N, C-alpha and C positions, 0 to 999 in steps of 0.2 A: 597751492590748492590742487587736489587730485582731479585730474581730467577724465571723467567717466567716458566721454565721447571718444577720446583718443584710445582708451582701452577697448571699447566696443569695436572701433574700426580695426584694431589689431586682431581681435578675436575673429571678426568676420573675414578678414583677409586670409588668415591662416586656415580657418574652418573651410573656406571655399575649396581648397585643394586637398583637404584631408577627409578620409573615410574612416569612421569609427563605428564598428558594429559590436553590440554588447549582448551577452547572454546572462541572465540573472540566475544564480543558484540560491534558492531560498532555504535550503535545509543543510547548509554546510559546504565545505570544500568538496569538490568532486572526488578527490583522492580518498576521502573518508566515506562519502556517499556510495561510491562504487566498490570500495575495497581495493587493495593494492593491485591484485591480479587484473581485474577488469580495467582499472584506471590505466595501467601500463598499455593495454591494448588500445584503449580509447585515445590516450595521449599520443601514442605512436601513429595511429591512423590520422589524427589531426596534423601532426608534424610532417608525415609523408605527403598529405594533400597540399600543405602550404609550400613544401619544397617543389612539388609539381606546378603549383600555381605560379611560383616565382620563375620557374623554367619556361612556362608557356607564355607568360605575359610580361616578364622582366619587371615584376613588381614584388618588393619584399613586404610581407605582412608580419607585423609584430603582434605576438600573442602574449597576453599577460593576465595575471590574476590580482584582484584587489579586494581585500577584506573591508567591508563597510562596517566599521567598528561600532557605530551607534545603533545598528540593527542586528539583533542576535542571529547568528548562523547565515548571514547574508554575504555572498561572495559574487563579484562580477568578473566575468571573463570578457576581455576585450580583444578585438581583432582590428588592427589599424594599418592603413597604408596611405601613401601620398601619390596623388595623380593630378597633374595640372589641368587636364582637359575634363570639364564637368561631365560631358556625355560619356567618355570612357570611364571616368570615376564611378558613375552610377551603374554602368554596365558591369564593370568588374565587381562592384559591391554585390550586385544581384547574383552573379556567378558564385562568388565567395559564400554568400549566405545560403544559397540553395544547396550547395554541396555540404556545408556545415550542418544544415538541418538534417540531411540524410545521415551523416555520421552521428550526430547527437541523438537522433531517433533510434539508433541501434542500442543505446545505453541508458536513455532517460525517457520517461513518459511525460509528455506535455501536450497541451491542446493548442492548436493554432500556430502562429508564427511568433515565437517568443523573442526572436532577435529584434533589437532596436538598432536603427541606423540613423546617424545624424542628418542625413539628407532625405529621409523619408518623412511623409506627412505626419504631423502630430508628435514628432519626436520631443519637442520642447515641453509639451504638455504631459509627457510620460515620465518626466523626472521631477522628483521632489526638489526643493531648494538646495538641500544638502548634496544630492546627487548631481545637480546642475553645477554646483561649485567644483565637484570632483571632475566633471566633464570639462569645464572651462580650463582647469589646471592642466588636464591632459592635452587639450588643444594647444595651449600656450607653450607647453614643454616639449611637444613632439619633435620639433625641428632643432631642439637644443642639442648641441654636440656633447656627448657624454664621454669623457676621457677615462675609461676604466683601466687605468694603469697605476701601479704602485710607485708613487714618487714622493717618498718622505722628504721633508725639508732637509737641506744640507746642514743648517745650523739648528741646534736644539731650541725648541719653542716653549719649553717649560722649565721652571726653576727647581722643582722637587728633586732632592738628591736621589741617586741611583739606589736601587734595592741592593742591600749588602748580601751577596751570595755567600760570602765567607762565614756567615752566621751558621751555615749548615755543613761546614767542613767536617765536623764531628757529630756523632749522634746527639740528639737533644730530646728532652721529654716532650711528649705530645702537647702538654699544656703550654710549654715554652714556644713550640712551633706555631701553635694557634695564636699566641700573643704577638709574635713577630709579624705574622701575615696580617692579622687584624689591624695592628698599629699602622702598617704601611699603607693598606688600602682604604683606611678610614677617610671619610670626607669631612675633615675638621677645619679646613682653611680654603682660601681662594686658590692657593698653590695646588692643593689636592684636587680641586674641581678642574683647574686648567689642565693638570696632568691627565685626568681621566678622559678628557675630550680632545687632547692634543693629537695632531696627525702622526706624531712620533712618540706618543705616550703609551698608556696602558694597553690600548688595542692595536698597537703597532709591533712589528717584529724587528724594528730597527735596532733596538738595544736588547742584548741577551737576557738581562734580568727581567724585562717586561714579558718576554716570550715564556720564560720558565714560570713566572708568576701566574700568568693568565692560563697557560695550557696545562700546567702540572700542579703547582703549589696550591692555588685557590681551589681547584677541583679536589685535590687530595684532602684539603681541610674539610670540604663538604662531605667527602666519603667518610672521614673520621667521625664527623658529627652524626651522620646518618646511621653508622654502624655502632655508635656509642662506645668508641674505643676509649679506654681509660686514659686520663690525662697523665698518669704516672708511667704509662708505657713509653718506650723509647722509639724514636724514628730516625732512620739514616737515609738521607737522600742521595741517590746515585749521581745526579747531575751528569757529568761527563767522565767520572772516574770509575764507575761500576757498570756492570751489564744489566742493571735493573734501575727502575726509577725511584723506588722507595722500598724500604724494609722496616716493618714495624715489629718490635719485640715486646711482648706483654707477658711477664713472668717467663715461662718456658716455651710459650707459643710464639712462632715466627710466621709472619705473613709478608711475602714478597709481592710487590705490586708493579705491574707494567701499565703505563698510562699512554693512551693514544687519543688523538682527536678524530672524531667522526664528523667530518665537515665537507662541504662541497669543495671542488678543486680550487675555486677562486675565492675562498673564504677570506683570504688576506686583503681582498679588494672591498670587503663589505663596508668598512668605514668610509672609503673614498666614494663608493656608489651611493651611500645613503646620507650624504651631507645634507643638512636641512637647507632648503631654499625659501622657506616661509610659505610654501604652498600646502594645500590640504592633502596632497597626494604626491608621491615621489614622481620624478620625470618618467614619462612613458617608456623610454628605452631602458631605464633602470628597472622598472617593473618587469619588463620582458627578460632582462638579464637575471633578476631574482627568481622569476618563475623557473628558469632553467636550473638555477642553483638548487631550489627547493625540490624540483623533480628528481634531482640526482642524489638527494640526501641519503636515502636508504642504501642505494648502490655504493655510495662512498663509505658508509659505515661498514658495509659488508667487505669492501675492498681493504679497509684499514685492519679489520679482524683477520682477513686472509693473509695479509702481509705479516702479521704477528704470528700466525700459525706457521708460516714458512721459516720463522726463526728457529723452530724446533728446540725450545728451551728445555734443558735437561732437568732443571729443578721444578718444583711445584709452585706455581704462582697464579695470582689473580690478575685478569685483564680488565682494566677500567677504561671504558670508552666514553669520552666526554663529548656530548652533543650540544651545540650552541642553540639557545632558545630562539635566536633570530630566524631560524629556518623551520620552526614548528609553531608559529604564531604565539610566541612567548609560552611555549609548552602547553598549548591547548590540549586537554586530555584526549579528545577523540583523535587528534592528529598524532600524538605520541603513541597511542594504542595501535594505530594503523602502521606506523613506522616499526614498532616492535613486532607486529605480526609479519611484516615483510622480511625483517631481518631474521626472525626465528625460523621462518620458512625457507631460508636460504643459507644458513650457516650452522656449523656444528661447534661443540665446545672444544674439540681437539684435545690438546695436551694440557689445557689450562684447568686449574682447579675450579675456577668460576669465571664467567664473563659477565660483567656488569655494565649496563648502559646508564649513564648519568644524564638526566634531563633536569637542569637546575639543581634543586636540593633533593630530588627524588631519584632513588636507585631502582633499577629493574634488572633482575637476573635472567639471563637467557636460558 
C-alpha cells in the first residue's frame, strides 16, 4: 500500500533546505514576448547576476523554463538553490528576488511582487493542484544526480535489422527513395517501437545508418514532399563518396543539396537528459540544462550556416538546415517565427542558391 505520510515526510525534508522562486509568464515564452534582441539582453543580465551571486555567496542558482501545457501561453521561470540553514536560505532568497525584480522590471510591466517563493506566506494557496504537482516533482528531483553523458550500451538493445545503406549506392527514383525510408521507419511492430526508443536506436549516433537516417535521409524526404518533387526524378545520395549530400535530377534540371543540422551543442544528449521518470515535469537540473540548449539554438543555427559558407562551394547548391522540434516547443509557430527573425537578422545567403530552414514538415527560406 502506498504510504502517503512517508512521501510527505520526504517532501518536507527536502523542501526545508530548498529555495524555489517562480515568475509566471502569462503571454508566452519571454523569448517571443520580448523579441530576440531584447531577450538576449535580458537573459545575459540574468546570467551575469547569477554568476555574481554564486561568487558572492558560494551558492549555485539553477534557472529554468517550464511550459505549463494545459494553460495556453503559460510559462514558468524558476530560480532554485539549496541552503541548509533556514535563516540564510530566506535571506539569500530575498536578495535574489529583489535583484531579479529590478532586472525583470526593465523589460516587463507588472504590478506588485510577481515572484512566488516556496518559503513565503501563502505560497501553497497560490498554486492550483496541477501547479502544485509540478512543484512537488521539482522538489523531489532537485537533488537527483543527473548524468548528462553519452553512454550508449555496449551491446545492442534492439533486434531491428540495420538500415541498408547500400540501397543508395546508385541513383534511385524519388518514389523508390521514399518507399525505402518509409518502410524502414514505419511503426508496424514491437521491434519497430523498441528501436525507436532504444538508447542506441533511431535517436542515437552509435550506428552510422541511424545517424544518416535521422539527420539526412528523413529530412530530405520531408523536403521532397514539401517541394512536391516528382516521384520520377532521380536522387543520388553523397553519403561519404561525394562532396554533396544529395543531388536530384528532374528531366534536365539538377539540384544539389547540402544538409546540416541546426541544433544545440549537446543535442546528442537530449535522449539521455529527457528519459521519462514518471514525473509530471523533467528533473530540475535537466530543465536548467535544456534552457541553456534552447537559448543557444539560434546561435547554433547561425554557426552551422557560417561553417557551410566557409566551405566556399564552387557549384550552385541549396543549403537545407534541419532544426529539431524539441527545442522550439514542438515547432510552436511564435517560437519558430522568432528564431527565423534572429537567424535572418544575423546571416547572409552567401554563395548558396537558397538557404532553407526545416522545422518539422515546414520549410522557411532565408
